[in-house]
LUMTISE-515368 format. One record per residue: residue in three letters; x negated, y negated, z negated of N, C-alpha, C in turn. Coordinates in Angstrom, 1 decimal, decimal comma, padded with zeros to 4 digits, m for minus. Each point is the difference from the previous one (the first is absolute). Last residue first. Layout:
REM residues N
+------+--------+--------+--------+--------+--------+--------+--------+--------+--------+
! rest !   n.px !   n.py !   n.pz !  ca.px !  ca.py !  ca.pz !   c.px !   c.py !   c.pz !
+------+--------+--------+--------+--------+--------+--------+--------+--------+--------+
!  ALA !      X !      Y !      Z !      X !      Y !      Z !      X !      Y !      Z !
...
+------+--------+--------+--------+--------+--------+--------+--------+--------+--------+
//
This chain:
REM residues 175
+------+--------+--------+--------+--------+--------+--------+--------+--------+--------+
! rest !   n.px !   n.py !   n.pz !  ca.px !  ca.py !  ca.pz !   c.px !   c.py !   c.pz !
+------+--------+--------+--------+--------+--------+--------+--------+--------+--------+
!  LEU ! m021,9 !  001,6 !  027,9 ! m001,0 ! m001,2 !  000,5 ! m000,8 !  000,7 !  001,2 !
!  THR !  003,1 !  002,5 ! m002,9 !  000,9 ! m000,8 !  000,8 ! m001,0 ! m001,2 !  000,7 !
!  LYS ! m001,6 !  003,2 ! m003,0 !  000,5 !  000,9 !  001,1 !  000,7 ! m000,8 !  000,9 !
!  GLU ! m001,8 ! m001,8 ! m003,9 ! m000,9 !  000,3 !  000,8 !  000,5 !  000,6 !  001,1 !
!  LEU !  002,8 ! m000,9 ! m003,2 ! m000,4 ! m001,1 !  000,4 ! m001,0 !  000,2 !  001,1 !
!  GLN !  001,4 !  003,5 ! m003,0 !  001,1 ! m000,2 !  001,1 ! m000,2 ! m001,3 !  001,0 !
!  ILE ! m003,2 !  001,2 ! m003,6 ! m000,1 !  001,0 !  001,1 !  001,1 ! m000,4 !  001,0 !
!  ASN !  000,3 ! m002,5 ! m003,9 ! m001,3 ! m000,2 !  000,7 ! m000,2 !  000,9 !  001,3 !
!  ASN !  003,5 !  000,9 ! m003,2 !  000,3 ! m001,3 !  000,8 ! m001,3 ! m000,4 !  001,0 !
!  ARG ! m000,6 !  003,6 ! m003,3 !  001,1 !  000,4 !  001,1 !  000,2 ! m001,1 !  000,9 !
!  LYS ! m002,5 ! m001,0 ! m003,8 ! m000,8 !  000,8 !  001,1 !  000,8 !  000,5 !  001,0 !
!  LEU !  002,0 ! m002,5 ! m003,5 ! m000,8 ! m000,7 !  000,8 ! m000,9 !  000,8 !  001,0 !
!  MET !  002,8 !  002,4 ! m002,9 !  000,7 ! m000,8 !  001,0 ! m000,8 ! m000,9 !  000,8 !
!  GLU ! m002,0 !  002,3 ! m003,4 !  000,4 !  001,3 !  001,1 !  000,9 ! m001,0 !  001,2 !
!  GLU ! m001,2 ! m002,4 ! m004,0 ! m001,3 !  000,3 !  000,8 !  000,5 !  000,9 !  001,1 !
!  ALA !  003,5 ! m000,6 ! m003,0 ! m000,2 ! m001,4 !  000,6 ! m001,3 !  000,1 !  000,9 !
!  THR !  002,5 !  004,6 ! m000,9 ! m000,4 ! m001,1 ! m000,8 ! m000,3 ! m001,1 !  000,6 !
!  TYR !  003,5 !  003,7 !  001,6 ! m001,3 ! m000,6 !  000,4 ! m000,3 ! m000,9 ! m001,3 !
!  ILE !  003,5 !  002,8 ! m000,8 ! m000,3 !  000,6 !  001,3 ! m001,3 ! m000,4 !  000,5 !
!  ILE !  002,6 !  000,3 ! m005,1 ! m000,8 ! m000,7 !  000,8 ! m000,3 !  000,9 !  001,5 !
!  LYS !  004,5 !  000,8 ! m002,6 ! m001,3 !  000,2 ! m000,2 ! m000,8 ! m000,8 !  000,8 !
!  MET !  005,3 !  000,9 ! m002,4 ! m001,0 ! m000,6 !  000,7 ! m001,5 !  000,3 ! m000,1 !
!  PRO !  004,2 !  003,4 ! m000,6 ! m000,4 ! m001,3 ! m000,6 ! m001,4 ! m000,4 !  001,1 !
!  ASN !  002,3 !  000,2 !  002,5 !  000,7 !  000,2 ! m001,4 ! m000,4 !  001,2 ! m000,4 !
!  GLY ! m002,0 ! m003,8 !  004,1 !  000,4 !  001,3 ! m000,8 !  000,9 !  000,0 ! m001,1 !
!  GLY ! m004,2 ! m003,4 !  001,7 !  001,2 !  000,6 !  000,6 !  000,4 !  001,3 ! m000,6 !
!  VAL ! m004,2 ! m004,6 !  000,6 !  000,6 !  001,1 ! m000,7 !  001,4 !  000,4 !  000,6 !
!  PHE ! m005,1 ! m003,0 !  000,6 !  001,2 !  000,5 !  000,8 !  000,8 !  001,0 ! m000,7 !
!  SER ! m003,5 ! m004,3 ! m001,8 !  000,3 !  001,3 !  000,3 !  001,3 !  000,4 !  000,9 !
!  GLY ! m002,1 ! m004,4 ! m001,9 ! m000,4 !  000,8 !  001,4 !  000,4 !  001,1 !  000,3 !
!  ALA !  000,3 ! m001,3 ! m005,0 ! m000,1 ! m001,1 !  001,0 ! m000,7 !  000,9 !  001,3 !
!  PRO !  002,4 !  002,8 ! m003,7 ! m001,1 ! m000,6 !  000,2 !  000,1 ! m001,0 !  001,3 !
!  ILE !  003,9 !  002,1 ! m003,2 ! m000,5 !  000,1 !  001,4 ! m001,1 ! m001,0 !  000,2 !
!  ASP !  003,0 !  002,5 ! m004,4 ! m000,5 ! m001,2 !  000,6 ! m000,6 !  000,5 !  001,5 !
!  GLN !  004,2 !  002,8 ! m001,6 ! m001,4 ! m000,5 ! m000,8 ! m000,4 ! m001,3 !  000,9 !
!  HIS !  003,8 !  002,4 !  001,4 !  000,1 !  000,2 ! m001,4 ! m000,9 ! m000,2 ! m000,8 !
!  VAL !  002,7 ! m000,4 !  004,9 ! m001,2 ! m000,8 ! m000,5 !  000,0 !  000,0 ! m001,4 !
!  LEU !  002,1 !  002,9 !  004,3 !  000,3 ! m000,2 ! m001,3 ! m001,1 ! m000,8 ! m000,8 !
!  THR !  001,3 !  000,1 !  005,4 ! m001,0 !  000,4 ! m001,0 !  000,7 ! m000,2 ! m001,3 !
!  ALA !  001,4 ! m000,8 !  004,9 !  000,6 !  001,2 ! m000,9 ! m000,9 !  000,3 ! m001,1 !
!  ALA ! m002,5 ! m002,5 !  003,8 !  001,3 !  000,3 ! m000,1 !  000,4 !  001,0 ! m001,0 !
!  SER ! m005,0 ! m002,1 ! m000,7 !  001,0 !  000,7 !  001,0 !  001,3 !  000,0 ! m000,2 !
!  VAL ! m003,6 ! m003,5 ! m001,7 !  000,8 !  000,9 ! m000,4 !  000,9 !  000,7 !  001,0 !
!  ILE ! m004,8 ! m003,3 ! m000,7 !  000,9 !  000,5 !  000,9 !  000,8 !  001,4 ! m000,7 !
!  ALA ! m003,5 ! m004,8 ! m001,6 !  000,5 !  001,4 ! m000,1 !  001,2 !  000,2 !  001,2 !
!  ASP ! m002,3 ! m004,0 ! m001,3 ! m000,2 !  000,6 !  001,2 !  000,2 !  001,4 ! m000,1 !
!  ASN ! m000,1 ! m002,2 ! m004,8 ! m000,1 ! m000,7 !  001,3 ! m000,4 !  001,1 !  001,2 !
!  GLY !  002,1 !  002,1 ! m004,3 ! m001,0 ! m000,9 !  000,3 ! m000,2 ! m000,6 !  001,5 !
!  ILE !  003,9 !  001,9 ! m004,0 ! m000,4 !  000,2 !  001,5 ! m001,2 ! m000,7 !  000,5 !
!  HIS !  002,5 !  001,8 ! m004,9 ! m000,6 ! m001,2 !  000,7 ! m000,5 !  000,7 !  001,4 !
!  VAL !  004,3 !  001,5 ! m003,9 ! m001,2 !  000,0 !  001,0 ! m000,7 ! m001,2 !  000,4 !
!  GLY !  004,0 !  000,7 ! m003,1 ! m001,4 !  000,2 ! m000,6 ! m001,1 !  000,2 !  000,9 !
!  PRO !  005,0 !  001,6 !  001,2 ! m000,6 ! m001,1 ! m000,7 ! m001,3 !  000,2 ! m000,6 !
!  LEU !  001,4 !  002,0 !  004,9 !  000,5 !  000,4 ! m001,5 ! m000,9 ! m001,3 ! m000,7 !
!  ILE !  001,4 !  000,8 !  005,3 ! m000,8 ! m000,4 ! m000,9 !  000,6 ! m000,1 ! m001,5 !
!  THR !  001,0 !  002,3 !  005,3 !  000,6 ! m000,4 ! m001,3 ! m001,4 ! m000,1 ! m001,0 !
!  SER !  001,5 !  000,1 !  005,7 ! m000,8 !  000,2 ! m001,1 !  000,7 ! m000,5 ! m001,2 !
!  ASN !  001,3 ! m000,3 !  004,8 !  000,7 !  001,0 ! m001,0 ! m001,1 !  000,6 ! m001,0 !
!  ALA ! m002,3 ! m002,9 !  003,8 !  001,3 !  000,5 ! m000,1 !  000,5 !  000,9 ! m001,2 !
!  GLY ! m005,0 ! m002,1 ! m000,2 !  000,6 !  000,5 !  001,0 !  001,5 !  000,3 ! m000,4 !
!  ILE ! m003,6 ! m003,7 ! m001,4 !  000,7 !  000,9 ! m000,7 !  000,9 !  000,6 !  001,2 !
!  LEU ! m004,8 ! m003,2 ! m000,4 !  001,2 !  000,5 !  000,7 !  000,5 !  001,1 ! m000,7 !
!  VAL ! m003,1 ! m004,3 ! m001,3 !  000,5 !  001,1 ! m000,2 !  001,2 !  000,3 !  001,2 !
!  ARG ! m002,9 ! m004,4 ! m001,2 !  000,0 !  000,9 !  001,4 !  000,1 !  001,8 ! m000,5 !
!  ASP ! m000,4 ! m002,5 ! m004,3 !  000,1 ! m000,6 !  001,1 ! m000,3 !  000,7 !  001,4 !
!  GLY !  001,9 !  002,2 ! m005,0 ! m001,0 ! m001,1 !  000,7 !  000,4 ! m000,5 !  001,3 !
!  ILE !  003,1 !  001,8 ! m004,2 ! m000,4 !  000,6 !  001,4 ! m000,8 ! m001,1 !  000,5 !
!  VAL !  002,3 !  001,7 ! m004,8 ! m001,0 ! m000,8 !  000,7 ! m000,5 !  000,3 !  001,2 !
!  VAL !  004,1 !  000,8 ! m004,2 ! m000,8 !  000,7 !  001,2 ! m000,7 ! m001,1 !  000,6 !
!  ASP !  001,6 !  000,7 ! m005,6 ! m000,3 ! m000,6 !  001,4 ! m000,4 !  000,8 !  001,2 !
!  GLY !  003,1 !  002,1 ! m004,1 ! m001,5 ! m000,3 !  000,4 !  000,2 ! m001,0 !  001,2 !
!  ILE !  003,1 !  002,9 ! m003,8 !  000,1 ! m001,0 !  000,9 ! m001,2 ! m000,3 !  000,4 !
!  ARG !  003,3 !  004,3 ! m002,1 ! m001,3 ! m000,5 !  000,2 !  000,1 ! m001,2 !  001,0 !
!  TYR !  003,2 !  003,3 ! m003,6 ! m000,1 ! m000,9 !  001,4 ! m001,4 ! m000,5 ! m000,2 !
!  GLU !  002,3 !  004,7 ! m002,5 ! m000,7 ! m001,4 ! m000,1 !  000,1 ! m000,5 !  001,3 !
!  ASP !  002,0 !  004,2 ! m001,1 ! m000,3 ! m000,3 ! m001,3 ! m000,6 ! m001,5 ! m000,1 !
!  ILE !  001,3 !  002,2 !  004,3 !  000,9 !  000,1 ! m001,0 !  000,0 ! m000,5 ! m001,3 !
!  LEU ! m001,9 ! m002,9 !  004,0 !  000,0 !  001,6 !  000,0 !  001,0 !  000,1 ! m001,4 !
!  TYR ! m001,2 ! m004,3 !  003,8 !  000,9 !  000,5 ! m001,2 ! m000,1 !  001,5 ! m000,2 !
!  GLU ! m003,3 ! m004,3 !  002,5 !  000,5 !  001,7 !  000,1 !  000,6 !  000,1 ! m001,4 !
!  HIS ! m002,0 ! m004,6 !  003,1 !  000,7 !  000,7 ! m001,5 !  000,2 !  001,4 !  000,5 !
!  ALA ! m001,8 ! m003,2 !  002,9 ! m000,7 ! m000,7 ! m000,9 !  000,4 !  000,9 ! m001,1 !
!  LEU !  000,2 !  001,1 !  005,4 !  000,4 !  000,1 ! m001,3 ! m000,7 ! m000,5 ! m001,0 !
!  ILE !  001,0 ! m000,1 !  005,7 ! m001,0 ! m000,5 ! m001,1 !  000,6 !  000,2 ! m001,4 !
!  THR !  001,0 !  002,1 !  005,3 !  000,4 !  000,0 ! m001,3 ! m001,0 ! m000,5 ! m000,9 !
!  THR !  001,1 !  000,2 !  005,7 ! m001,0 !  000,0 ! m001,1 !  000,9 ! m000,3 ! m001,4 !
!  ASN !  001,4 ! m000,3 !  005,0 !  000,7 !  000,9 ! m001,2 ! m001,1 !  000,4 ! m001,1 !
!  TYR ! m002,2 ! m002,2 !  003,9 !  001,2 !  000,5 !  000,2 !  000,2 !  000,7 ! m001,3 !
!  GLY ! m004,6 ! m002,2 ! m000,5 !  000,9 !  000,4 !  001,0 !  001,2 !  000,4 ! m000,3 !
!  ILE ! m003,6 ! m004,0 ! m001,4 !  000,8 !  001,1 ! m000,7 !  001,2 !  000,8 !  001,0 !
!  ILE ! m005,2 ! m003,1 !  000,4 !  001,3 !  000,4 !  000,7 !  000,7 !  001,2 ! m001,0 !
!  SER ! m003,5 ! m004,7 ! m000,5 !  000,2 !  001,4 !  000,0 !  001,1 !  000,4 !  000,6 !
!  ASN ! m002,1 ! m004,5 ! m000,9 ! m000,4 !  000,6 !  001,2 !  000,3 !  001,6 ! m000,1 !
!  LYS ! m000,8 ! m002,3 ! m004,7 !  000,1 ! m000,7 !  001,1 ! m000,3 !  001,1 !  001,5 !
!  GLY !  001,6 !  001,8 ! m005,0 ! m000,9 ! m000,9 !  000,6 !  000,1 ! m000,6 !  001,2 !
!  ILE !  003,6 !  001,7 ! m003,9 ! m000,8 !  000,6 !  000,9 ! m000,9 ! m001,0 !  000,8 !
!  SER !  002,8 !  001,7 ! m004,8 ! m000,9 ! m001,2 !  000,6 ! m000,5 !  000,7 !  001,1 !
!  ILE !  004,2 !  000,9 ! m003,9 ! m000,9 !  000,3 !  001,3 ! m000,6 ! m000,9 !  000,7 !
!  ARG !  002,9 ! m000,1 ! m004,1 ! m001,4 !  000,9 ! m000,5 ! m000,7 !  000,4 !  001,3 !
!  GLU !  004,3 ! m002,4 !  000,1 ! m001,0 ! m001,0 ! m000,5 ! m001,4 !  000,7 ! m000,3 !
!  PRO !  004,2 !  002,5 !  000,8 ! m000,8 ! m000,6 !  001,5 ! m001,0 ! m000,9 ! m000,5 !
!  PHE !  003,1 !  003,4 ! m002,7 ! m001,1 ! m000,9 ! m000,6 ! m000,7 ! m000,5 !  001,3 !
!  MET !  004,1 !  002,4 !  000,6 !  000,2 ! m000,5 ! m001,4 ! m001,3 ! m001,1 ! m000,3 !
!  VAL !  000,6 !  002,3 !  004,3 !  001,4 ! m001,2 ! m000,3 !  000,1 ! m000,4 ! m001,4 !
!  ASP ! m004,4 !  001,5 !  003,6 !  000,7 !  000,4 ! m001,5 !  001,2 ! m000,9 ! m000,1 !
!  PRO ! m001,2 !  000,4 !  005,3 ! m000,7 ! m000,3 ! m001,3 !  000,9 !  000,1 ! m001,5 !
!  MET !  000,1 !  001,9 !  005,2 !  001,0 ! m000,3 ! m001,2 ! m001,1 ! m000,1 ! m001,2 !
!  VAL !  000,6 ! m000,3 !  005,9 ! m001,0 !  000,1 ! m001,0 !  000,7 ! m000,4 ! m001,4 !
!  MET !  001,8 ! m000,1 !  004,9 !  000,5 !  001,0 ! m001,2 ! m001,2 !  000,2 ! m001,1 !
!  LEU ! m001,7 ! m002,3 !  004,6 !  001,5 !  000,1 ! m000,5 ! m000,1 !  001,0 ! m000,8 !
!  ALA ! m004,6 ! m002,2 ! m000,4 !  000,7 !  000,6 !  001,1 !  001,5 !  000,3 ! m000,4 !
!  PHE ! m003,8 ! m003,5 ! m001,6 !  001,0 !  000,9 ! m000,6 !  000,7 !  000,4 !  001,2 !
!  SER ! m004,9 ! m002,9 ! m000,5 !  001,1 !  000,4 !  000,7 !  000,8 !  001,1 ! m000,5 !
!  THR ! m003,7 ! m004,3 ! m001,2 !  000,5 !  001,2 ! m000,2 !  001,2 !  000,4 !  000,6 !
!  GLN ! m002,4 ! m004,3 !  000,1 !  000,1 !  000,8 !  001,3 !  000,2 !  001,6 ! m000,4 !
!  ASP ! m001,5 ! m002,9 ! m004,4 !  000,4 ! m000,5 !  001,6 !  000,0 !  001,3 !  000,9 !
!  GLY !  000,9 !  001,5 ! m004,9 ! m000,8 ! m000,9 !  000,6 !  000,3 ! m000,3 !  001,5 !
!  VAL !  002,7 !  001,1 ! m004,6 !  000,0 !  000,5 !  001,1 ! m001,0 ! m001,0 !  000,7 !
!  LYS !  002,0 !  001,5 ! m004,9 ! m000,8 ! m000,7 !  000,5 ! m000,6 !  000,5 !  001,4 !
!  MET !  004,9 ! m000,4 ! m003,0 ! m000,8 !  000,8 !  000,6 ! m001,3 ! m000,9 !  000,6 !
!  ASN !  004,5 ! m001,2 ! m001,8 ! m001,2 ! m000,4 ! m000,7 ! m001,2 !  001,2 !  000,1 !
!  LEU !  004,7 ! m000,6 !  001,8 ! m000,3 !  001,3 ! m000,7 ! m001,4 ! m000,3 ! m000,8 !
!  PHE !  002,2 ! m003,5 !  002,7 !  001,2 !  000,5 ! m000,9 ! m000,8 !  001,2 ! m000,7 !
!  THR ! m002,9 ! m002,5 !  002,9 !  001,0 ! m001,0 ! m000,6 !  000,8 !  000,7 ! m001,1 !
!  ARG ! m003,2 !  002,7 !  003,0 ! m000,6 ! m001,1 ! m001,1 !  001,0 ! m000,6 ! m000,8 !
!  TYR !  002,0 !  002,9 !  003,2 ! m001,0 !  000,8 ! m001,2 ! m000,5 ! m001,1 ! m000,8 !
!  LEU !  002,2 ! m001,9 !  003,6 !  001,0 !  000,5 ! m000,7 ! m000,7 !  000,7 ! m001,1 !
!  TRP ! m002,8 ! m001,6 !  003,3 !  000,8 ! m001,1 ! m000,7 !  000,8 !  000,5 ! m001,1 !
!  ASN ! m001,8 !  003,2 !  003,0 ! m000,9 ! m000,6 ! m001,0 !  000,3 ! m001,0 ! m000,8 !
!  LYS !  002,9 !  001,4 !  003,4 ! m000,1 !  001,0 ! m000,7 ! m001,1 ! m000,4 ! m001,2 !
!  PHE !  000,6 ! m002,7 !  003,6 !  001,1 ! m000,2 ! m000,8 ! m000,1 !  001,1 ! m001,1 !
!  PRO ! m003,3 !  000,0 !  003,4 ! m000,2 ! m001,1 ! m000,9 !  001,3 !  000,0 ! m001,0 !
!  LEU !  000,2 !  003,3 !  003,4 ! m001,2 !  000,2 ! m001,0 ! m000,1 ! m001,2 ! m000,8 !
!  SER !  004,5 !  001,9 !  002,6 ! m000,7 ! m001,3 ! m000,1 ! m001,2 !  000,1 ! m001,2 !
!  PRO !  003,9 !  002,8 !  001,4 ! m001,1 !  000,2 !  000,9 ! m001,0 ! m001,0 ! m000,1 !
!  SER !  003,6 !  002,3 ! m003,7 ! m000,6 ! m001,1 !  000,5 ! m000,9 !  000,2 !  001,1 !
!  TYR !  001,8 !  003,1 ! m003,3 !  000,8 ! m000,2 !  001,2 ! m000,2 ! m001,1 !  000,9 !
!  ARG ! m001,9 !  000,8 ! m004,3 ! m000,1 !  001,2 !  000,5 !  000,4 !  000,0 !  001,6 !
!  GLY !  000,6 ! m003,8 ! m003,0 ! m001,3 !  000,1 !  000,2 ! m000,2 !  001,3 !  001,1 !
!  LEU !  004,1 ! m000,8 ! m002,3 ! m000,5 ! m001,0 !  001,1 ! m001,1 !  000,2 !  000,5 !
!  GLN !  000,8 !  002,6 ! m003,6 !  000,9 !  000,5 !  001,5 ! m000,2 ! m001,1 !  000,8 !
!  ILE ! m002,2 ! m000,9 ! m004,3 ! m000,8 !  001,0 !  000,8 !  001,0 !  000,6 !  001,4 !
!  VAL !  002,1 ! m003,5 ! m002,9 ! m001,3 ! m000,5 !  000,8 ! m000,8 !  001,1 !  000,7 !
!  VAL !  003,5 !  001,4 ! m002,7 !  000,7 ! m000,6 !  001,1 ! m001,0 ! m000,7 !  000,7 !
!  PHE ! m001,3 !  002,2 ! m004,0 !  000,7 !  001,2 !  001,0 !  000,3 ! m001,1 !  001,5 !
!  ASN ! m001,5 ! m002,3 ! m004,0 ! m001,1 !  000,8 !  000,7 !  000,5 !  000,9 !  001,3 !
!  LYS !  003,3 ! m001,8 ! m003,1 ! m000,9 ! m001,2 !  000,9 ! m000,8 !  000,6 !  001,0 !
!  MET !  002,0 !  002,7 ! m003,3 !  000,8 ! m000,2 !  001,2 ! m000,4 ! m001,0 !  001,0 !
!  VAL ! m002,6 !  001,0 ! m004,0 !  000,1 !  001,1 !  000,9 !  000,8 ! m000,2 !  001,3 !
!  LYS ! m000,1 ! m003,0 ! m003,6 ! m001,3 !  000,0 !  000,7 ! m000,1 !  001,0 !  001,1 !
!  PHE !  003,8 !  000,1 ! m002,7 !  000,2 ! m001,3 !  000,9 ! m001,6 ! m000,2 !  000,6 !
!  PHE !  000,4 !  003,1 ! m003,6 !  000,9 !  000,6 !  001,3 !  000,0 ! m001,0 !  001,0 !
!  PRO ! m004,2 !  000,3 ! m003,3 !  001,2 ! m000,4 ! m000,1 !  000,7 !  000,2 !  001,3 !
!  VAL ! m003,7 !  003,3 ! m002,3 !  000,0 ! m001,2 !  000,6 !  001,6 ! m000,6 !  000,2 !
!  THR ! m001,1 !  003,5 ! m003,0 ! m001,5 ! m000,3 !  000,5 !  000,0 ! m001,1 !  000,7 !
!  GLN !  004,1 !  001,6 ! m001,7 ! m000,8 ! m000,5 ! m001,2 ! m001,5 ! m000,3 !  000,3 !
!  TYR !  003,1 !  001,8 !  003,2 !  000,4 ! m001,4 ! m000,4 ! m000,9 ! m000,5 ! m001,2 !
!  ILE ! m000,3 !  004,7 !  001,3 ! m000,6 ! m001,0 !  001,2 !  000,1 ! m001,6 ! m000,5 !
!  HIS !  000,9 !  004,9 ! m001,7 ! m000,4 ! m001,2 ! m001,0 ! m000,3 ! m001,2 !  001,0 !
!  TRP !  000,8 !  004,3 !  001,8 !  001,4 ! m000,2 ! m000,5 ! m000,3 ! m001,4 ! m001,1 !
!  LEU ! m003,9 !  002,0 !  002,1 !  000,7 ! m000,9 !  001,0 !  001,4 ! m000,3 ! m000,6 !
!  SER ! m002,8 !  002,9 ! m002,4 ! m000,5 ! m001,5 ! m000,1 !  000,9 ! m000,7 !  001,0 !
!  ASN !  002,3 !  004,4 ! m002,2 ! m001,4 ! m000,3 !  000,7 !  000,1 ! m001,6 !  000,1 !
!  ALA !  002,4 !  001,5 ! m004,4 !  000,1 !  000,1 !  001,4 ! m001,1 ! m000,4 !  000,8 !
!  GLY ! m001,4 !  000,7 ! m004,8 !  001,4 !  000,1 !  000,4 !  000,1 !  000,3 !  001,3 !
!  LYS ! m004,1 ! m003,0 ! m001,2 !  000,7 !  001,1 ! m000,8 !  001,3 !  000,2 !  000,4 !
!  VAL ! m004,8 ! m002,1 !  002,3 !  001,4 ! m000,3 ! m000,6 !  000,4 !  001,2 ! m000,7 !
!  PRO ! m005,0 ! m002,5 !  001,5 !  000,6 !  001,1 ! m000,4 !  001,5 ! m000,5 ! m000,2 !
!  PHE ! m003,9 ! m002,1 !  003,1 !  000,8 ! m000,5 ! m001,1 !  001,1 !  001,2 ! m000,6 !
!  ARG ! m005,2 ! m001,7 !  002,5 !  001,0 !  001,1 !  000,0 !  001,1 ! m000,3 ! m001,2 !
!  ASP ! m003,6 ! m002,3 !  004,1 !  000,6 ! m000,2 ! m001,5 !  001,1 !  001,2 !  000,0 !
!  THR ! m004,1 !  000,1 !  004,0 !  001,2 ! m000,3 ! m000,5 !  000,3 ! m000,2 ! m001,6 !
!  ARG ! m003,7 !  001,0 !  004,2 !  000,1 ! m000,9 ! m001,2 !  001,5 ! m000,3 ! m000,3 !
!  ARG ! m002,4 !  004,6 !  002,2 !  000,8 ! m001,2 !  000,3 !  000,0 ! m000,8 ! m001,2 !
!  MET ! m004,0 !  003,4 !  001,3 !  001,4 ! m000,1 ! m000,8 !  000,3 ! m001,3 !  000,3 !
+------+--------+--------+--------+--------+--------+--------+--------+--------+--------+
//
């Protein structure tokens, strides 16, 4: 189960109520900062932008590939550990607007995590240290540390124990 706070709305759909949820100028500022980061080839510059202007928690040596899209409304609810890679064109959402409600939840990504290109991470998800997310995965639930996951819907391909065994076998073959 994802960790989100739910806010019901009456009348028009929840997105129609967006500026009762988050200030317009915050969204505008975040949009400009995120667009700068999406197109910048400089990894340290992106991390500085996201930490300084979006209040994201970004660990040392974490790398955002080109076109990564952090949440434009609640980027401060995203936390990424150190030495992780967020792959090309990945979207990290801390909110979702539905017809009758909107939901907001923290996204916590651990240390040494690899997120493959074109993945989408939904609000309220925690990804454990050393996890690997295959390209084009919809991350809709927590990922245990050390696991390898993929698909839509996301499934565990290898547990941490299976990954360790698999890596040891491959290491033995190279020796």
